[in-house]
C-alpha positions as CSV (number, residue, x, y, z in Angstrom):
1,X,0.0,0.0,0.0
2,X,1.2,3.5,-0.8
3,X,1.2,5.9,2.0
4,X,1.5,9.7,1.9
5,X,-0.3,12.5,0.1
6,X,-1.1,12.9,-3.5
7,X,1.7,13.3,-6.0
8,X,-0.1,16.1,-7.8
9,X,-0.4,19.3,-5.7
10,X,-2.6,22.2,-6.6
11,X,-1.2,25.7,-6.7
12,X,-2.6,29.1,-7.6
13,X,-1.1,31.5,-10.1
14,X,1.7,33.5,-8.6
15,X,2.0,31.4,-5.5
16,X,5.4,29.9,-6.3
17,X,8.8,31.6,-6.0
18,X,8.7,33.4,-9.4
19,X,10.6,36.4,-10.5
20,X,9.6,40.0,-11.0
21,X,9.1,39.4,-14.7
22,X,5.9,37.4,-13.9
23,X,4.6,39.8,-11.2
24,X,5.5,43.1,-12.8
25,X,8.0,45.8,-11.9
26,X,7.6,48.3,-9.1
27,X,7.4,52.0,-10.1
28,X,10.1,54.2,-9.0
29,X,9.2,56.3,-6.0
30,X,10.6,59.3,-4.1
31,X,10.1,60.1,-0.4
32,X,9.5,63.6,0.7
33,X,9.6,64.5,4.4
34,X,7.5,67.1,6.1
35,X,8.0,68.7,9.5
36,X,5.6,70.5,11.8
37,X,6.2,72.9,14.6
38,X,5.4,70.2,17.2
39,X,8.4,68.1,16.0
40,X,6.5,65.5,14.1
41,X,7.8,64.1,10.8
42,X,5.7,62.8,8.0
43,X,7.2,61.1,5.0
44,X,4.7,60.3,2.2
45,X,5.9,58.7,-1.1
46,X,5.3,60.1,-4.6
47,X,6.0,58.7,-8.1
48,X,9.4,59.5,-9.5
49,X,8.0,60.8,-12.7
50,X,5.9,63.5,-10.9
51,X,7.0,67.0,-11.5
52,X,8.3,69.0,-8.5
53,X,5.5,71.7,-9.0
54,X,2.9,69.0,-8.4
55,X,4.3,68.1,-5.0
56,X,2.7,70.2,-2.3
57,X,4.8,72.4,-0.2
58,X,2.6,72.2,2.9
59,X,0.6,69.3,4.4
60,X,-1.4,68.8,7.5
61,X,0.4,66.7,10.1
62,X,-1.5,63.5,10.6
63,X,-0.4,63.4,14.3
64,X,-1.4,66.9,15.5
65,X,-3.1,68.6,12.5
66,X,-0.7,71.5,12.4
67,X,0.7,72.6,9.0
68,X,4.0,70.8,8.1
69,X,6.6,71.9,5.6
70,X,9.7,70.5,4.0
71,X,12.1,72.7,5.9
72,X,13.0,71.0,9.2
73,X,14.8,74.1,10.7
74,X,11.9,76.5,10.0
75,X,8.5,74.6,10.2
76,X,5.4,76.6,9.3
77,X,3.7,78.5,12.1
78,X,-0.1,79.1,12.3
79,X,-0.9,82.7,11.5
80,X,-2.6,84.6,14.2
81,X,-6.2,85.5,13.4
82,X,-7.0,89.1,13.4
83,X,-9.7,90.2,15.8
84,X,-13.1,91.1,14.5
85,X,-13.3,94.6,13.2
86,X,-16.3,96.8,13.7
87,X,-18.0,98.8,11.1
88,X,-16.4,102.0,12.4
89,X,-12.9,100.5,12.1
90,X,-13.6,99.7,8.4
91,X,-15.0,103.2,7.8
92,X,-11.9,104.8,9.4
93,X,-9.7,102.8,7.1
94,X,-11.6,104.1,4.0
95,X,-12.2,107.7,5.1
96,X,-10.3,110.5,6.9
97,X,-11.5,112.3,10.0
98,X,-12.6,115.4,8.0
99,X,-14.8,113.3,5.7
100,X,-16.3,111.5,8.7
101,X,-17.2,114.8,10.3
102,X,-18.9,116.0,7.1
103,X,-20.9,112.8,6.9
104,X,-21.9,113.1,10.5
105,X,-23.1,116.7,10.1
106,X,-25.2,115.7,7.0
107,X,-26.8,112.8,8.9
108,X,-27.6,115.0,11.9
109,X,-29.2,117.7,9.7
110,X,-31.4,115.2,8.0
111,X,-32.6,113.8,11.3
112,X,-33.4,117.3,12.6
113,X,-35.4,118.2,9.4
114,X,-37.4,115.0,9.7
115,X,-38.2,115.7,13.3
116,X,-39.4,119.2,12.5
117,X,-41.6,118.0,9.7
118,X,-43.2,115.3,11.9
119,X,-43.9,117.9,14.6
120,X,-45.6,120.2,12.2
121,X,-47.7,117.4,10.8
122,X,-48.7,116.4,14.4
123,X,-49.8,120.0,15.2
124,X,-52.0,120.1,12.1
125,X,-53.6,116.8,12.9
126,X,-54.3,117.9,16.5
127,X,-56.0,121.1,15.3
128,X,-58.2,119.2,12.9
129,X,-59.1,116.7,15.6
130,X,-60.0,119.6,18.0
131,X,-62.3,121.2,15.3
132,X,-64.1,117.9,14.7
133,X,-64.6,117.5,18.5
134,X,-66.1,121.0,18.9
135,X,-68.5,120.4,15.9
136,X,-69.7,117.1,17.5
137,X,-70.2,118.8,20.9
138,X,-72.2,121.7,19.4
139,X,-74.4,119.3,17.5
140,X,-75.0,117.2,20.6
141,X,-75.9,120.4,22.6
142,X,-78.4,121.5,20.0
143,X,-80.1,118.1,19.9
144,X,-80.5,118.2,23.8
145,X,-81.9,121.8,23.8
146,X,-84.8,121.0,21.5
147,X,-88.0,119.9,23.5
148,X,-89.7,116.8,22.4
149,X,-93.2,117.6,21.0
150,X,-95.8,115.4,22.6
151,X,-98.9,114.5,20.5
152,X,-102.1,114.9,22.6
153,X,-104.7,112.3,21.8
154,X,-108.2,113.5,22.9
155,X,-110.9,110.9,22.8
156,X,-114.4,112.3,22.0
157,X,-116.6,110.0,24.0
158,X,-119.9,111.7,23.0
159,X,-119.3,111.5,19.3
160,X,-117.8,108.0,19.5
161,X,-120.1,105.5,17.8
162,X,-121.9,103.1,20.2
163,X,-120.9,99.5,20.0
164,X,-123.8,97.2,19.0
165,X,-125.0,94.8,21.7
166,X,-124.9,91.3,20.5
167,X,-128.4,89.7,20.6
168,X,-128.7,86.3,22.0
169,X,-130.3,83.8,19.8
170,X,-133.0,81.4,20.9
171,X,-130.7,78.5,20.5
172,X,-128.3,79.9,23.1
173,X,-131.0,80.2,25.9
174,X,-131.0,77.0,27.9
175,X,-134.4,75.8,29.4
176,X,-134.8,75.8,33.2
177,X,-134.7,72.3,34.6
178,X,-137.9,71.3,36.5
179,X,-137.5,70.2,40.2
180,X,-138.1,66.6,40.9
181,X,-139.5,67.2,44.4
182,X,-142.9,65.6,45.0
183,X,-145.8,67.4,46.9
184,X,-146.3,66.4,50.5
185,X,-149.2,64.0,51.2
186,X,-151.9,64.3,53.9
187,X,-150.6,61.5,56.1
188,X,-147.2,63.0,56.4
189,X,-148.8,66.4,57.3
190,X,-150.7,64.7,60.2
191,X,-147.7,63.1,61.7
192,X,-145.8,66.3,61.7
193,X,-148.7,68.1,63.5
194,X,-148.9,65.4,66.2
195,X,-145.2,65.6,67.0
196,X,-145.4,69.3,67.4
197,X,-148.5,69.1,69.7
198,X,-146.9,66.8,72.3
199,X,-145.7,68.7,75.4
200,X,-142.2,68.3,76.7
201,X,-141.8,66.0,79.8
202,X,-140.8,67.7,83.1
203,X,-137.7,66.4,84.9
Protein backbone atom coordinates (compact mmCIF):
# COMPACT_ATOMS: atom_id res chain seq x y z
CA UNK A 1 0.00 0.00 0.00
CA UNK A 2 1.16 3.46 -0.79
CA UNK A 3 1.24 5.95 2.01
CA UNK A 4 1.52 9.72 1.94
CA UNK A 5 -0.26 12.51 0.10
CA UNK A 6 -1.14 12.92 -3.51
CA UNK A 7 1.71 13.28 -5.95
CA UNK A 8 -0.14 16.11 -7.78
CA UNK A 9 -0.35 19.27 -5.72
CA UNK A 10 -2.58 22.18 -6.63
CA UNK A 11 -1.17 25.70 -6.70
CA UNK A 12 -2.55 29.09 -7.63
CA UNK A 13 -1.05 31.46 -10.12
CA UNK A 14 1.70 33.54 -8.58
CA UNK A 15 1.99 31.40 -5.46
CA UNK A 16 5.38 29.94 -6.26
CA UNK A 17 8.78 31.63 -6.04
CA UNK A 18 8.66 33.36 -9.37
CA UNK A 19 10.64 36.38 -10.51
CA UNK A 20 9.65 40.02 -10.99
CA UNK A 21 9.06 39.42 -14.69
CA UNK A 22 5.90 37.43 -13.94
CA UNK A 23 4.59 39.77 -11.18
CA UNK A 24 5.51 43.07 -12.82
CA UNK A 25 8.00 45.79 -11.95
CA UNK A 26 7.62 48.33 -9.13
CA UNK A 27 7.37 51.98 -10.14
CA UNK A 28 10.14 54.22 -9.00
CA UNK A 29 9.23 56.31 -5.99
CA UNK A 30 10.60 59.26 -4.09
CA UNK A 31 10.08 60.08 -0.43
CA UNK A 32 9.46 63.65 0.71
CA UNK A 33 9.64 64.49 4.41
CA UNK A 34 7.46 67.14 6.08
CA UNK A 35 8.04 68.66 9.52
CA UNK A 36 5.56 70.49 11.78
CA UNK A 37 6.18 72.94 14.64
CA UNK A 38 5.36 70.21 17.19
CA UNK A 39 8.41 68.15 16.04
CA UNK A 40 6.51 65.46 14.11
CA UNK A 41 7.84 64.06 10.84
CA UNK A 42 5.65 62.77 8.04
CA UNK A 43 7.19 61.09 4.97
CA UNK A 44 4.75 60.32 2.16
CA UNK A 45 5.89 58.74 -1.12
CA UNK A 46 5.32 60.09 -4.62
CA UNK A 47 6.01 58.67 -8.07
CA UNK A 48 9.44 59.52 -9.45
CA UNK A 49 8.02 60.84 -12.72
CA UNK A 50 5.86 63.45 -10.91
CA UNK A 51 7.00 67.01 -11.49
CA UNK A 52 8.26 69.02 -8.53
CA UNK A 53 5.54 71.65 -9.02
CA UNK A 54 2.86 69.03 -8.38
CA UNK A 55 4.33 68.05 -5.00
CA UNK A 56 2.65 70.20 -2.29
CA UNK A 57 4.84 72.43 -0.17
CA UNK A 58 2.62 72.20 2.91
CA UNK A 59 0.61 69.33 4.35
CA UNK A 60 -1.42 68.79 7.49
CA UNK A 61 0.42 66.72 10.06
CA UNK A 62 -1.51 63.46 10.64
CA UNK A 63 -0.42 63.42 14.30
CA UNK A 64 -1.45 66.91 15.49
CA UNK A 65 -3.14 68.57 12.51
CA UNK A 66 -0.69 71.49 12.37
CA UNK A 67 0.72 72.59 9.01
CA UNK A 68 3.96 70.78 8.07
CA UNK A 69 6.65 71.94 5.62
CA UNK A 70 9.73 70.49 3.99
CA UNK A 71 12.15 72.74 5.93
CA UNK A 72 12.99 71.04 9.21
CA UNK A 73 14.77 74.09 10.66
CA UNK A 74 11.86 76.46 9.97
CA UNK A 75 8.54 74.62 10.21
CA UNK A 76 5.44 76.65 9.31
CA UNK A 77 3.69 78.51 12.11
CA UNK A 78 -0.06 79.15 12.34
CA UNK A 79 -0.87 82.72 11.45
CA UNK A 80 -2.62 84.62 14.20
CA UNK A 81 -6.23 85.45 13.44
CA UNK A 82 -7.00 89.15 13.40
CA UNK A 83 -9.70 90.24 15.83
CA UNK A 84 -13.13 91.11 14.50
CA UNK A 85 -13.28 94.62 13.15
CA UNK A 86 -16.28 96.80 13.74
CA UNK A 87 -18.02 98.81 11.07
CA UNK A 88 -16.44 101.98 12.44
CA UNK A 89 -12.95 100.50 12.05
CA UNK A 90 -13.58 99.72 8.38
CA UNK A 91 -14.99 103.22 7.85
CA UNK A 92 -11.89 104.78 9.43
CA UNK A 93 -9.72 102.78 7.05
CA UNK A 94 -11.61 104.11 4.02
CA UNK A 95 -12.19 107.74 5.08
CA UNK A 96 -10.34 110.49 6.90
CA UNK A 97 -11.51 112.28 10.04
CA UNK A 98 -12.60 115.37 8.05
CA UNK A 99 -14.76 113.29 5.71
CA UNK A 100 -16.28 111.47 8.67
CA UNK A 101 -17.16 114.81 10.30
CA UNK A 102 -18.91 116.04 7.14
CA UNK A 103 -20.92 112.83 6.86
CA UNK A 104 -21.94 113.08 10.52
CA UNK A 105 -23.14 116.68 10.11
CA UNK A 106 -25.20 115.73 7.05
CA UNK A 107 -26.83 112.84 8.91
CA UNK A 108 -27.64 115.01 11.95
CA UNK A 109 -29.17 117.72 9.72
CA UNK A 110 -31.36 115.16 7.96
CA UNK A 111 -32.61 113.81 11.29
CA UNK A 112 -33.44 117.31 12.56
CA UNK A 113 -35.40 118.18 9.40
CA UNK A 114 -37.37 114.97 9.69
CA UNK A 115 -38.24 115.65 13.34
CA UNK A 116 -39.38 119.22 12.55
CA UNK A 117 -41.57 118.00 9.69
CA UNK A 118 -43.17 115.32 11.86
CA UNK A 119 -43.85 117.86 14.65
CA UNK A 120 -45.62 120.22 12.21
CA UNK A 121 -47.73 117.38 10.83
CA UNK A 122 -48.70 116.39 14.37
CA UNK A 123 -49.80 119.97 15.18
CA UNK A 124 -51.99 120.15 12.07
CA UNK A 125 -53.58 116.80 12.90
CA UNK A 126 -54.28 117.93 16.48
CA UNK A 127 -56.00 121.12 15.26
CA UNK A 128 -58.21 119.17 12.87
CA UNK A 129 -59.14 116.72 15.62
CA UNK A 130 -60.05 119.60 17.97
CA UNK A 131 -62.28 121.20 15.32
CA UNK A 132 -64.07 117.92 14.71
CA UNK A 133 -64.60 117.46 18.46
CA UNK A 134 -66.10 120.96 18.86
CA UNK A 135 -68.47 120.36 15.95
CA UNK A 136 -69.68 117.12 17.49
CA UNK A 137 -70.16 118.77 20.90
CA UNK A 138 -72.19 121.67 19.44
CA UNK A 139 -74.39 119.29 17.46
CA UNK A 140 -75.05 117.22 20.59
CA UNK A 141 -75.92 120.35 22.62
CA UNK A 142 -78.42 121.50 19.98
CA UNK A 143 -80.06 118.09 19.95
CA UNK A 144 -80.49 118.16 23.75
CA UNK A 145 -81.87 121.75 23.80
CA UNK A 146 -84.80 121.00 21.46
CA UNK A 147 -87.97 119.90 23.46
CA UNK A 148 -89.71 116.80 22.37
CA UNK A 149 -93.21 117.58 20.99
CA UNK A 150 -95.84 115.42 22.62
CA UNK A 151 -98.85 114.48 20.53
CA UNK A 152 -102.05 114.95 22.58
CA UNK A 153 -104.66 112.32 21.84
CA UNK A 154 -108.19 113.46 22.85
CA UNK A 155 -110.94 110.93 22.77
CA UNK A 156 -114.40 112.27 21.95
CA UNK A 157 -116.60 110.04 24.02
CA UNK A 158 -119.86 111.68 22.99
CA UNK A 159 -119.28 111.48 19.30
CA UNK A 160 -117.82 108.01 19.50
CA UNK A 161 -120.13 105.47 17.84
CA UNK A 162 -121.88 103.11 20.22
CA UNK A 163 -120.91 99.52 20.01
CA UNK A 164 -123.81 97.25 19.01
CA UNK A 165 -124.98 94.80 21.67
CA UNK A 166 -124.89 91.25 20.53
CA UNK A 167 -128.37 89.71 20.58
CA UNK A 168 -128.67 86.28 22.04
CA UNK A 169 -130.29 83.78 19.79
CA UNK A 170 -132.98 81.38 20.92
CA UNK A 171 -130.71 78.49 20.49
CA UNK A 172 -128.30 79.94 23.10
CA UNK A 173 -130.99 80.16 25.86
CA UNK A 174 -131.02 76.99 27.91
CA UNK A 175 -134.40 75.77 29.40
CA UNK A 176 -134.79 75.79 33.18
CA UNK A 177 -134.72 72.30 34.63
CA UNK A 178 -137.87 71.28 36.54
CA UNK A 179 -137.49 70.24 40.17
CA UNK A 180 -138.11 66.58 40.86
CA UNK A 181 -139.50 67.18 44.41
CA UNK A 182 -142.94 65.57 45.01
CA UNK A 183 -145.76 67.39 46.90
CA UNK A 184 -146.30 66.38 50.54
CA UNK A 185 -149.20 63.96 51.20
CA UNK A 186 -151.92 64.27 53.92
CA UNK A 187 -150.56 61.45 56.09
CA UNK A 188 -147.17 63.04 56.36
CA UNK A 189 -148.77 66.37 57.33
CA UNK A 190 -150.73 64.74 60.18
CA UNK A 191 -147.67 63.06 61.66
CA UNK A 192 -145.76 66.30 61.73
CA UNK A 193 -148.66 68.11 63.52
CA UNK A 194 -148.87 65.40 66.22
CA UNK A 195 -145.17 65.59 66.97
CA UNK A 196 -145.43 69.32 67.38
CA UNK A 197 -148.52 69.06 69.74
CA UNK A 198 -146.88 66.76 72.34
CA UNK A 199 -145.72 68.71 75.42
CA UNK A 200 -142.23 68.30 76.72
CA UNK A 201 -141.80 66.04 79.83
CA UNK A 202 -140.81 67.69 83.10
CA UNK A 203 -137.74 66.43 84.86
